mmCIF file as gemmi writes it, N, C-alpha and C atoms, coordinates in Angstrom:
data_model
loop_
_atom_site.group_PDB
_atom_site.id
_atom_site.type_symbol
_atom_site.label_atom_id
_atom_site.label_alt_id
_atom_site.label_comp_id
_atom_site.label_asym_id
_atom_site.label_entity_id
_atom_site.label_seq_id
_atom_site.pdbx_PDB_ins_code
_atom_site.Cartn_x
_atom_site.Cartn_y
_atom_site.Cartn_z
_atom_site.occupancy
_atom_site.B_iso_or_equiv
_atom_site.pdbx_formal_charge
_atom_site.auth_seq_id
_atom_site.auth_asym_id
_atom_site.pdbx_PDB_model_num
ATOM 1 N N . MET Axp A 1 ? -37.583 -18.269 8.49 1 0 ? 1 A 1
ATOM 2 C CA . MET Axp A 1 ? -37.153 -17.926 9.821 1 0 ? 1 A 1
ATOM 3 C C . MET Axp A 1 ? -36.629 -16.496 9.821 1 0 ? 1 A 1
ATOM 4 N N . SER Axp A 2 ? -36.859 -15.827 10.866 1 0 ? 2 A 1
ATOM 5 C CA . SER Axp A 2 ? -36.384 -14.461 10.977 1 0 ? 2 A 1
ATOM 6 C C . SER Axp A 2 ? -35.064 -14.433 11.739 1 0 ? 2 A 1
ATOM 7 N N . VAL Axp A 3 ? -34.476 -13.254 11.823 1 0 ? 3 A 1
ATOM 8 C CA . VAL Axp A 3 ? -33.209 -13.092 12.508 1 0 ? 3 A 1
ATOM 9 C C . VAL Axp A 3 ? -33.336 -13.436 13.987 1 0 ? 3 A 1
ATOM 10 N N . GLN Axp A 4 ? -34.471 -13.141 14.581 1 0 ? 4 A 1
ATOM 11 C CA . GLN Axp A 4 ? -34.669 -13.411 15.993 1 0 ? 4 A 1
ATOM 12 C C . GLN Axp A 4 ? -34.651 -14.911 16.284 1 0 ? 4 A 1
ATOM 13 N N . ASP Axp A 5 ? -35.103 -15.728 15.334 1 0 ? 5 A 1
ATOM 14 C CA . ASP Axp A 5 ? -35.127 -17.163 15.542 1 0 ? 5 A 1
ATOM 15 C C . ASP Axp A 5 ? -33.724 -17.758 15.597 1 0 ? 5 A 1
ATOM 16 N N . HIS Axp A 6 ? -32.774 -17.141 14.876 1 0 ? 6 A 1
ATOM 17 C CA . HIS Axp A 6 ? -31.409 -17.642 14.834 1 0 ? 6 A 1
ATOM 18 C C . HIS Axp A 6 ? -30.568 -17.176 16.014 1 0 ? 6 A 1
ATOM 19 N N . SER Axp A 7 ? -31.043 -16.2 16.756 1 0 ? 7 A 1
ATOM 20 C CA . SER Axp A 7 ? -30.228 -15.643 17.828 1 0 ? 7 A 1
ATOM 21 C C . SER Axp A 7 ? -29.981 -16.642 18.957 1 0 ? 7 A 1
ATOM 22 N N . SER Axp A 8 ? -30.823 -17.618 19.125 1 0 ? 8 A 1
ATOM 23 C CA . SER Axp A 8 ? -30.629 -18.586 20.202 1 0 ? 8 A 1
ATOM 24 C C . SER Axp A 8 ? -29.606 -19.657 19.837 1 0 ? 8 A 1
ATOM 25 N N . HIS Axp A 9 ? -29.173 -19.723 18.577 1 0 ? 9 A 1
ATOM 26 C CA . HIS Axp A 9 ? -28.243 -20.757 18.126 1 0 ? 9 A 1
ATOM 27 C C . HIS Axp A 9 ? -26.817 -20.25 18.026 1 0 ? 9 A 1
ATOM 28 N N . GLN Axp A 10 ? -26.447 -19.184 18.717 1 0 ? 10 A 1
ATOM 29 C CA . GLN Axp A 10 ? -25.087 -18.655 18.648 1 0 ? 10 A 1
ATOM 30 C C . GLN Axp A 10 ? -24.144 -19.52 19.456 1 0 ? 10 A 1
ATOM 31 N N . GLU Axp A 11 ? -22.907 -19.612 18.963 1 0 ? 11 A 1
ATOM 32 C CA . GLU Axp A 11 ? -21.889 -20.368 19.685 1 0 ? 11 A 1
ATOM 33 C C . GLU Axp A 11 ? -21.345 -19.497 20.817 1 0 ? 11 A 1
ATOM 34 N N . PRO Axp A 12 ? -20.997 -20.097 21.924 1 0 ? 12 A 1
ATOM 35 C CA . PRO Axp A 12 ? -20.394 -19.312 22.996 1 0 ? 12 A 1
ATOM 36 C C . PRO Axp A 12 ? -19.005 -18.832 22.579 1 0 ? 12 A 1
ATOM 37 N N . THR Axp A 13 ? -18.659 -17.617 22.973 1 0 ? 13 A 1
ATOM 38 C CA . THR Axp A 13 ? -17.355 -17.067 22.612 1 0 ? 13 A 1
ATOM 39 C C . THR Axp A 13 ? -16.306 -17.597 23.567 1 0 ? 13 A 1
ATOM 40 N N . ARG Axp A 14 ? -15.114 -17.835 23.039 1 0 ? 14 A 1
ATOM 41 C CA . ARG Axp A 14 ? -14.015 -18.328 23.855 1 0 ? 14 A 1
ATOM 42 C C . ARG Axp A 14 ? -13.242 -17.148 24.417 1 0 ? 14 A 1
ATOM 43 N N . ALA Axp A 15 ? -12.783 -17.307 25.621 1 0 ? 15 A 1
ATOM 44 C CA . ALA Axp A 15 ? -11.972 -16.266 26.238 1 0 ? 15 A 1
ATOM 45 C C . ALA Axp A 15 ? -10.553 -16.374 25.688 1 0 ? 15 A 1
ATOM 46 N N . GLY Axp A 16 ? -9.889 -15.252 25.502 1 0 ? 16 A 1
ATOM 47 C CA . GLY Axp A 16 ? -8.522 -15.254 25.009 1 0 ? 16 A 1
ATOM 48 C C . GLY Axp A 16 ? -8.456 -14.952 23.528 1 0 ? 16 A 1
ATOM 49 N N . MET Axp A 17 ? -7.229 -15.01 23.014 1 0 ? 17 A 1
ATOM 50 C CA . MET Axp A 17 ? -6.986 -14.676 21.611 1 0 ? 17 A 1
ATOM 51 C C . MET Axp A 17 ? -7.047 -15.937 20.754 1 0 ? 17 A 1
ATOM 52 N N . SER Axp A 18 ? -7.437 -15.762 19.504 1 0 ? 18 A 1
ATOM 53 C CA . SER Axp A 18 ? -7.444 -16.888 18.587 1 0 ? 18 A 1
ATOM 54 C C . SER Axp A 18 ? -6.024 -17.133 18.077 1 0 ? 18 A 1
ATOM 55 N N . THR Axp A 19 ? -5.842 -18.27 17.432 1 0 ? 19 A 1
ATOM 56 C CA . THR Axp A 19 ? -4.526 -18.626 16.912 1 0 ? 19 A 1
ATOM 57 C C . THR Axp A 19 ? -4.101 -17.661 15.81 1 0 ? 19 A 1
ATOM 58 N N . LYS Axp A 20 ? -5.052 -17.24 14.976 1 0 ? 20 A 1
ATOM 59 C CA . LYS Axp A 20 ? -4.727 -16.325 13.887 1 0 ? 20 A 1
ATOM 60 C C . LYS Axp A 20 ? -4.215 -14.988 14.421 1 0 ? 20 A 1
ATOM 61 N N . SER Axp A 21 ? -4.848 -14.474 15.444 1 0 ? 21 A 1
ATOM 62 C CA . SER Axp A 21 ? -4.421 -13.184 15.956 1 0 ? 21 A 1
ATOM 63 C C . SER Axp A 21 ? -3.061 -13.3 16.646 1 0 ? 21 A 1
ATOM 64 N N . ARG Axp A 22 ? -2.779 -14.431 17.292 1 0 ? 22 A 1
ATOM 65 C CA . ARG Axp A 22 ? -1.456 -14.635 17.892 1 0 ? 22 A 1
ATOM 66 C C . ARG Axp A 22 ? -0.384 -14.696 16.825 1 0 ? 22 A 1
ATOM 67 N N . VAL Axp A 23 ? -0.651 -15.425 15.754 1 0 ? 23 A 1
ATOM 68 C CA . VAL Axp A 23 ? 0.309 -15.533 14.66 1 0 ? 23 A 1
ATOM 69 C C . VAL Axp A 23 ? 0.532 -14.155 14.032 1 0 ? 23 A 1
ATOM 70 N N . GLY Axp A 24 ? -0.534 -13.386 13.885 1 0 ? 24 A 1
ATOM 71 C CA . GLY Axp A 24 ? -0.406 -12.042 13.327 1 0 ? 24 A 1
ATOM 72 C C . GLY Axp A 24 ? 0.436 -11.132 14.202 1 0 ? 24 A 1
ATOM 73 N N . LEU Axp A 25 ? 0.236 -11.207 15.519 1 0 ? 25 A 1
ATOM 74 C CA . LEU Axp A 25 ? 1.036 -10.389 16.43 1 0 ? 25 A 1
ATOM 75 C C . LEU Axp A 25 ? 2.502 -10.795 16.401 1 0 ? 25 A 1
ATOM 76 N N . VAL Axp A 26 ? 2.777 -12.08 16.35 1 0 ? 26 A 1
ATOM 77 C CA . VAL Axp A 26 ? 4.157 -12.556 16.271 1 0 ? 26 A 1
ATOM 78 C C . VAL Axp A 26 ? 4.798 -12.097 14.977 1 0 ? 26 A 1
ATOM 79 N N . LEU Axp A 27 ? 4.068 -12.169 13.871 1 0 ? 27 A 1
ATOM 80 C CA . LEU Axp A 27 ? 4.59 -11.734 12.582 1 0 ? 27 A 1
ATOM 81 C C . LEU Axp A 27 ? 4.897 -10.241 12.581 1 0 ? 27 A 1
ATOM 82 N N . VAL Axp A 28 ? 4.001 -9.437 13.108 1 0 ? 28 A 1
ATOM 83 C CA . VAL Axp A 28 ? 4.221 -7.994 13.172 1 0 ? 28 A 1
ATOM 84 C C . VAL Axp A 28 ? 5.44 -7.687 14.045 1 0 ? 28 A 1
ATOM 85 N N . GLY Axp A 29 ? 5.55 -8.353 15.181 1 0 ? 29 A 1
ATOM 86 C CA . GLY Axp A 29 ? 6.703 -8.16 16.051 1 0 ? 29 A 1
ATOM 87 C C . GLY Axp A 29 ? 7.999 -8.533 15.363 1 0 ? 29 A 1
ATOM 88 N N . PHE Axp A 30 ? 8.003 -9.668 14.663 1 0 ? 30 A 1
ATOM 89 C CA . PHE Axp A 30 ? 9.189 -10.095 13.929 1 0 ? 30 A 1
ATOM 90 C C . PHE Axp A 30 ? 9.574 -9.087 12.85 1 0 ? 30 A 1
ATOM 91 N N . LEU Axp A 31 ? 8.597 -8.591 12.11 1 0 ? 31 A 1
ATOM 92 C CA . LEU Axp A 31 ? 8.891 -7.626 11.051 1 0 ? 31 A 1
ATOM 93 C C . LEU Axp A 31 ? 9.433 -6.316 11.612 1 0 ? 31 A 1
ATOM 94 N N . ILE Axp A 32 ? 8.924 -5.882 12.752 1 0 ? 32 A 1
ATOM 95 C CA . ILE Axp A 32 ? 9.43 -4.652 13.373 1 0 ? 32 A 1
ATOM 96 C C . ILE Axp A 32 ? 10.878 -4.836 13.808 1 0 ? 32 A 1
ATOM 97 N N . ILE Axp A 33 ? 11.169 -5.968 14.457 1 0 ? 33 A 1
ATOM 98 C CA . ILE Axp A 33 ? 12.538 -6.223 14.908 1 0 ? 33 A 1
ATOM 99 C C . ILE Axp A 33 ? 13.482 -6.371 13.719 1 0 ? 33 A 1
ATOM 100 N N . ALA Axp A 34 ? 13.064 -7.109 12.696 1 0 ? 34 A 1
ATOM 101 C CA . ALA Axp A 34 ? 13.907 -7.294 11.51 1 0 ? 34 A 1
ATOM 102 C C . ALA Axp A 34 ? 14.159 -5.969 10.804 1 0 ? 34 A 1
ATOM 103 N N . GLY Axp A 35 ? 13.131 -5.13 10.695 1 0 ? 35 A 1
ATOM 104 C CA . GLY Axp A 35 ? 13.311 -3.823 10.059 1 0 ? 35 A 1
ATOM 105 C C . GLY Axp A 35 ? 14.257 -2.926 10.84 1 0 ? 35 A 1
ATOM 106 N N . ALA Axp A 36 ? 14.141 -2.944 12.161 1 0 ? 36 A 1
ATOM 107 C CA . ALA Axp A 36 ? 15.031 -2.131 12.988 1 0 ? 36 A 1
ATOM 108 C C . ALA Axp A 36 ? 16.473 -2.609 12.859 1 0 ? 36 A 1
ATOM 109 N N . LEU Axp A 37 ? 16.67 -3.912 12.881 1 0 ? 37 A 1
ATOM 110 C CA . LEU Axp A 37 ? 18.03 -4.436 12.74 1 0 ? 37 A 1
ATOM 111 C C . LEU Axp A 37 ? 18.616 -4.146 11.356 1 0 ? 37 A 1
ATOM 112 N N . LEU Axp A 38 ? 17.806 -4.305 10.337 1 0 ? 38 A 1
ATOM 113 C CA . LEU Axp A 38 ? 18.294 -3.997 8.978 1 0 ? 38 A 1
ATOM 114 C C . LEU Axp A 38 ? 18.66 -2.525 8.844 1 0 ? 38 A 1
ATOM 115 N N . PHE Axp A 39 ? 17.835 -1.656 9.408 1 0 ? 39 A 1
ATOM 116 C CA . PHE Axp A 39 ? 18.129 -0.226 9.305 1 0 ? 39 A 1
ATOM 117 C C . PHE Axp A 39 ? 19.405 0.123 10.051 1 0 ? 39 A 1
ATOM 118 N N . THR Axp A 40 ? 19.581 -0.409 11.262 1 0 ? 40 A 1
ATOM 119 C CA . THR Axp A 40 ? 20.78 -0.06 12.022 1 0 ? 40 A 1
ATOM 120 C C . THR Axp A 40 ? 22.041 -0.627 11.391 1 0 ? 40 A 1
ATOM 121 N N . GLU Axp A 41 ? 21.961 -1.804 10.802 1 0 ? 41 A 1
ATOM 122 C CA . GLU Axp A 41 ? 23.132 -2.403 10.18 1 0 ? 41 A 1
ATOM 123 C C . GLU Axp A 41 ? 23.486 -1.746 8.838 1 0 ? 41 A 1
ATOM 124 N N . HIS Axp A 42 ? 22.498 -1.253 8.139 1 0 ? 42 A 1
ATOM 125 C CA . HIS Axp A 42 ? 22.72 -0.698 6.807 1 0 ? 42 A 1
ATOM 126 C C . HIS Axp A 42 ? 22.409 0.793 6.756 1 0 ? 42 A 1
ATOM 127 N N . GLN Axp A 43 ? 22.495 1.464 7.882 1 0 ? 43 A 1
ATOM 128 C CA . GLN Axp A 43 ? 22.143 2.887 7.965 1 0 ? 43 A 1
ATOM 129 C C . GLN Axp A 43 ? 23.01 3.735 7.034 1 0 ? 43 A 1
ATOM 130 N N . ALA Axp A 44 ? 24.287 3.456 6.943 1 0 ? 44 A 1
ATOM 131 C CA . ALA Axp A 44 ? 25.176 4.243 6.087 1 0 ? 44 A 1
ATOM 132 C C . ALA Axp A 44 ? 24.778 4.107 4.616 1 0 ? 44 A 1
ATOM 133 N N . HIS Axp A 45 ? 24.396 2.908 4.216 1 0 ? 45 A 1
ATOM 134 C CA . HIS Axp A 45 ? 23.996 2.697 2.825 1 0 ? 45 A 1
ATOM 135 C C . HIS Axp A 45 ? 22.685 3.414 2.516 1 0 ? 45 A 1
ATOM 136 N N . VAL Axp A 46 ? 21.713 3.302 3.426 1 0 ? 46 A 1
ATOM 137 C CA . VAL Axp A 46 ? 20.395 3.911 3.212 1 0 ? 46 A 1
ATOM 138 C C . VAL Axp A 46 ? 20.521 5.431 3.166 1 0 ? 46 A 1
ATOM 139 N N . LEU Axp A 47 ? 21.229 5.999 4.127 1 0 ? 47 A 1
ATOM 140 C CA . LEU Axp A 47 ? 21.366 7.456 4.159 1 0 ? 47 A 1
ATOM 141 C C . LEU Axp A 47 ? 22.21 7.964 2.997 1 0 ? 47 A 1
ATOM 142 N N . GLY Axp A 48 ? 23.134 7.159 2.516 1 0 ? 48 A 1
ATOM 143 C CA . GLY Axp A 48 ? 23.929 7.538 1.348 1 0 ? 48 A 1
ATOM 144 C C . GLY Axp A 48 ? 23.107 7.57 0.072 1 0 ? 48 A 1
ATOM 145 N N . LEU Axp A 49 ? 22.08 6.742 -0.005 1 0 ? 49 A 1
ATOM 146 C CA . LEU Axp A 49 ? 21.223 6.718 -1.194 1 0 ? 49 A 1
ATOM 147 C C . LEU Axp A 49 ? 20.183 7.838 -1.188 1 0 ? 49 A 1
ATOM 148 N N . LEU Axp A 50 ? 19.905 8.402 -0.02 1 0 ? 50 A 1
ATOM 149 C CA . LEU Axp A 50 ? 18.899 9.463 0.056 1 0 ? 50 A 1
ATOM 150 C C . LEU Axp A 50 ? 19.269 10.676 -0.786 1 0 ? 50 A 1
ATOM 151 N N . ILE Axp A 51 ? 20.551 10.888 -1.004 1 0 ? 51 A 1
ATOM 152 C CA . ILE Axp A 51 ? 20.98 12.048 -1.787 1 0 ? 51 A 1
ATOM 153 C C . ILE Axp A 51 ? 20.537 11.936 -3.254 1 0 ? 51 A 1
ATOM 154 N N . TRP Axp A 52 ? 20.293 10.722 -3.716 1 0 ? 52 A 1
ATOM 155 C CA . TRP Axp A 52 ? 19.898 10.511 -5.102 1 0 ? 52 A 1
ATOM 156 C C . TRP Axp A 52 ? 18.393 10.595 -5.323 1 0 ? 52 A 1
ATOM 157 N N . LEU Axp A 53 ? 17.599 10.665 -4.273 1 0 ? 53 A 1
ATOM 158 C CA . LEU Axp A 53 ? 16.143 10.694 -4.43 1 0 ? 53 A 1
ATOM 159 C C . LEU Axp A 53 ? 15.636 11.881 -5.248 1 0 ? 53 A 1
ATOM 160 N N . PRO Axp A 54 ? 16.126 13.105 -5.04 1 0 ? 54 A 1
ATOM 161 C CA . PRO Axp A 54 ? 15.632 14.209 -5.887 1 0 ? 54 A 1
ATOM 162 C C . PRO Axp A 54 ? 15.947 13.998 -7.363 1 0 ? 54 A 1
ATOM 163 N N . LEU Axp A 55 ? 17.103 13.419 -7.644 1 0 ? 55 A 1
ATOM 164 C CA . LEU Axp A 55 ? 17.458 13.168 -9.04 1 0 ? 55 A 1
ATOM 165 C C . LEU Axp A 55 ? 16.556 12.105 -9.652 1 0 ? 55 A 1
ATOM 166 N N . LEU Axp A 56 ? 16.211 11.102 -8.9 1 0 ? 56 A 1
ATOM 167 C CA . LEU Axp A 56 ? 15.304 10.061 -9.391 1 0 ? 56 A 1
ATOM 168 C C . LEU Axp A 56 ? 13.868 10.561 -9.478 1 0 ? 56 A 1
ATOM 169 N N . ALA Axp A 57 ? 13.517 11.531 -8.677 1 0 ? 57 A 1
ATOM 170 C CA . ALA Axp A 57 ? 12.152 12.048 -8.685 1 0 ? 57 A 1
ATOM 171 C C . ALA Axp A 57 ? 11.856 12.845 -9.954 1 0 ? 57 A 1
ATOM 172 N N . CYS Axp A 58 ? 12.857 13.453 -10.541 1 0 ? 58 A 1
ATOM 173 C CA . CYS Axp A 58 ? 12.629 14.287 -11.731 1 0 ? 58 A 1
ATOM 174 C C . CYS Axp A 58 ? 12.006 13.515 -12.894 1 0 ? 58 A 1
ATOM 175 N N . PRO Axp A 59 ? 12.591 12.394 -13.339 1 0 ? 59 A 1
ATOM 176 C CA . PRO Axp A 59 ? 11.949 11.687 -14.456 1 0 ? 59 A 1
ATOM 177 C C . PRO Axp A 59 ? 10.592 11.095 -14.084 1 0 ? 59 A 1
ATOM 178 N N . LEU Axp A 60 ? 10.433 10.667 -12.834 1 0 ? 60 A 1
ATOM 179 C CA . LEU Axp A 60 ? 9.144 10.119 -12.433 1 0 ? 60 A 1
ATOM 180 C C . LEU Axp A 60 ? 8.064 11.198 -12.429 1 0 ? 60 A 1
ATOM 181 N N . MET Axp A 61 ? 8.403 12.368 -11.928 1 0 ? 61 A 1
ATOM 182 C CA . MET Axp A 61 ? 7.427 13.463 -11.953 1 0 ? 61 A 1
ATOM 183 C C . MET Axp A 61 ? 7.126 13.868 -13.4 1 0 ? 61 A 1
ATOM 184 N N . HIS Axp A 62 ? 8.118 13.843 -14.256 1 0 ? 62 A 1
ATOM 185 C CA . HIS Axp A 62 ? 7.902 14.194 -15.658 1 0 ? 62 A 1
ATOM 186 C C . HIS Axp A 62 ? 6.92 13.223 -16.301 1 0 ? 62 A 1
ATOM 187 N N . LEU Axp A 63 ? 7.091 11.935 -16.038 1 0 ? 63 A 1
ATOM 188 C CA . LEU Axp A 63 ? 6.213 10.938 -16.642 1 0 ? 63 A 1
ATOM 189 C C . LEU Axp A 63 ? 4.794 11.012 -16.1 1 0 ? 63 A 1
ATOM 190 N N . PHE Axp A 64 ? 4.662 11.098 -14.79 1 0 ? 64 A 1
ATOM 191 C CA . PHE Axp A 64 ? 3.337 10.994 -14.196 1 0 ? 64 A 1
ATOM 192 C C . PHE Axp A 64 ? 2.582 12.314 -14.149 1 0 ? 64 A 1
ATOM 193 N N . MET Axp A 65 ? 3.261 13.432 -14.098 1 0 ? 65 A 1
ATOM 194 C CA . MET Axp A 65 ? 2.556 14.706 -13.976 1 0 ? 65 A 1
ATOM 195 C C . MET Axp A 65 ? 2.161 15.272 -15.334 1 0 ? 65 A 1
ATOM 196 N N . HIS Axp A 66 ? 2.855 14.867 -16.391 1 0 ? 66 A 1
ATOM 197 C CA . HIS Axp A 66 ? 2.448 15.321 -17.719 1 0 ? 66 A 1
ATOM 198 C C . HIS Axp A 66 ? 1.259 14.524 -18.238 1 0 ? 66 A 1
ATOM 199 N N . GLY Axp A 67 ? 1.093 13.314 -17.774 1 0 ? 67 A 1
ATOM 200 C CA . GLY Axp A 67 ? -0.02 12.489 -18.233 1 0 ? 67 A 1
ATOM 201 C C . GLY Axp A 67 ? 0.192 11.95 -19.627 1 0 ? 67 A 1
ATOM 202 N N . GLY Axp A 68 ? 1.401 11.853 -20.064 1 0 ? 68 A 1
ATOM 203 C CA . GLY Axp A 68 ? 1.703 11.377 -21.404 1 0 ? 68 A 1
ATOM 204 C C . GLY Axp A 68 ? 1.75 12.546 -22.376 1 0 ? 68 A 1
ATOM 205 N N . HIS Axp A 69 ? 2.507 12.385 -23.438 1 0 ? 69 A 1
ATOM 206 C CA . HIS Axp A 69 ? 2.662 13.483 -24.395 1 0 ? 69 A 1
ATOM 207 C C . HIS Axp A 69 ? 1.67 13.399 -25.547 1 0 ? 69 A 1
ATOM 208 N N . GLY Axp A 70 ? 0.794 12.435 -25.545 1 0 ? 70 A 1
ATOM 209 C CA . GLY Axp A 70 ? -0.168 12.307 -26.626 1 0 ? 70 A 1
ATOM 210 C C . GLY Axp A 70 ? -1.319 13.295 -26.539 1 0 ? 70 A 1
ATOM 211 N N . ARG Axp A 71 ? -1.47 14.005 -25.448 1 0 ? 71 A 1
ATOM 212 C CA . ARG Axp A 71 ? -2.614 14.895 -25.268 1 0 ? 71 A 1
ATOM 213 C C . ARG Axp A 71 ? -2.249 16.373 -25.394 1 0 ? 71 A 1
ATOM 214 N N . HIS Axp A 72 ? -1.141 16.695 -25.993 1 0 ? 72 A 1
ATOM 215 C CA . HIS Axp A 72 ? -0.713 18.084 -26.062 1 0 ? 72 A 1
ATOM 216 C C . HIS Axp A 72 ? -1.226 18.775 -27.327 1 0 ? 72 A 1
ATOM 217 N N . GLY Axp A 73 ? -2.454 18.541 -27.661 1 0 ? 73 A 1
ATOM 218 C CA . GLY Axp A 73 ? -3.052 19.237 -28.801 1 0 ? 73 A 1
ATOM 219 C C . GLY Axp A 73 ? -2.875 18.467 -30.094 1 0 ? 73 A 1
ATOM 220 N N . GLY Axp A 74 ? -3.273 19.085 -31.185 1 0 ? 74 A 1
ATOM 221 C CA . GLY Axp A 74 ? -3.125 18.474 -32.502 1 0 ? 74 A 1
ATOM 222 C C . GLY Axp A 74 ? -4.375 17.726 -32.932 1 0 ? 74 A 1
ATOM 223 N N . ARG Axp A 75 ? -5.01 17.013 -32.061 1 0 ? 75 A 1
ATOM 224 C CA . ARG Axp A 75 ? -6.217 16.271 -32.397 1 0 ? 75 A 1
ATOM 225 C C . ARG Axp A 75 ? -7.367 16.811 -31.566 1 0 ? 75 A 1
ATOM 226 N N . GLN Axp A 76 ? -8.533 16.863 -32.177 1 0 ? 76 A 1
ATOM 227 C CA . GLN Axp A 76 ? -9.725 17.336 -31.476 1 0 ? 76 A 1
ATOM 228 C C . GLN Axp A 76 ? -10.592 16.149 -31.103 1 0 ? 76 A 1
ATOM 229 N N . HIS Axp A 77 ? -11.045 16.104 -29.851 1 0 ? 77 A 1
ATOM 230 C CA . HIS Axp A 77 ? -11.911 15.025 -29.372 1 0 ? 77 A 1
ATOM 231 C C . HIS Axp A 77 ? -13.283 15.614 -29.099 1 0 ? 77 A 1
ATOM 232 N N . ASP Axp A 78 ? -14.33 14.808 -29.414 1 0 ? 78 A 1
ATOM 233 C CA . ASP Axp A 78 ? -15.683 15.261 -29.091 1 0 ? 78 A 1
ATOM 234 C C . ASP Axp A 78 ? -16.004 14.859 -27.642 1 0 ? 78 A 1
ATOM 235 N N . SER Axp A 79 ? -17.215 15.061 -27.205 1 0 ? 79 A 1
ATOM 236 C CA . SER Axp A 79 ? -17.583 14.828 -25.815 1 0 ? 79 A 1
ATOM 237 C C . SER Axp A 79 ? -17.501 13.355 -25.425 1 0 ? 79 A 1
ATOM 238 N N . ASP Axp A 80 ? -17.575 12.421 -26.395 1 0 ? 80 A 1
ATOM 239 C CA . ASP Axp A 80 ? -17.471 10.993 -26.094 1 0 ? 80 A 1
ATOM 240 C C . ASP Axp A 80 ? -16.033 10.506 -26.086 1 0 ? 80 A 1
ATOM 241 N N . GLY Axp A 81 ? -15.08 11.363 -26.37 1 0 ? 81 A 1
ATOM 242 C CA . GLY Axp A 81 ? -13.674 10.977 -26.365 1 0 ? 81 A 1
ATOM 243 C C . GLY Axp A 81 ? -13.193 10.434 -27.697 1 0 ? 81 A 1
ATOM 244 N N . ARG Axp A 82 ? -14.066 10.483 -28.742 1 0 ? 82 A 1
ATOM 245 C CA . ARG Axp A 82 ? -13.665 9.99 -30.06 1 0 ? 82 A 1
ATOM 246 C C . ARG Axp A 82 ? -13.072 11.135 -30.88 1 0 ? 82 A 1
ATOM 247 N N . LEU Axp A 83 ? -12.185 10.774 -31.789 1 0 ? 83 A 1
ATOM 248 C CA . LEU Axp A 83 ? -11.595 11.779 -32.672 1 0 ? 83 A 1
ATOM 249 C C . LEU Axp A 83 ? -12.661 12.305 -33.626 1 0 ? 83 A 1
ATOM 250 N N . SER Axp A 84 ? -12.625 13.597 -33.881 1 0 ? 84 A 1
ATOM 251 C CA . SER Axp A 84 ? -13.597 14.169 -34.804 1 0 ? 84 A 1
ATOM 252 C C . SER Axp A 84 ? -12.949 14.466 -36.149 1 0 ? 84 A 1
C-alpha cells in the first residue's frame, strides 16, 4: 500500500487541548509561581551569595580551560594519538 491509500484512514482531530498539554501548562505555571515566590522570600540570601561567584569561578576555569595537566609536553604523540 502506498501513502495515498492510508490517507483515508486518518482519525478526526478533536477540538481543544489534550490532557498532556493542559498538565504541562499547569506545571509550567506552578514552577514559575514557585520560583518567583522562592526568589522574593530568599532574595537577601541569593544576592549575598553572588559576591562569591567570581571566587568560585577561578578554580572551575582553571580545571576546564587548561584541559588537564597531562598534556603540557614531555610525551610525543603520533597522528593516531599513541605514544611514540
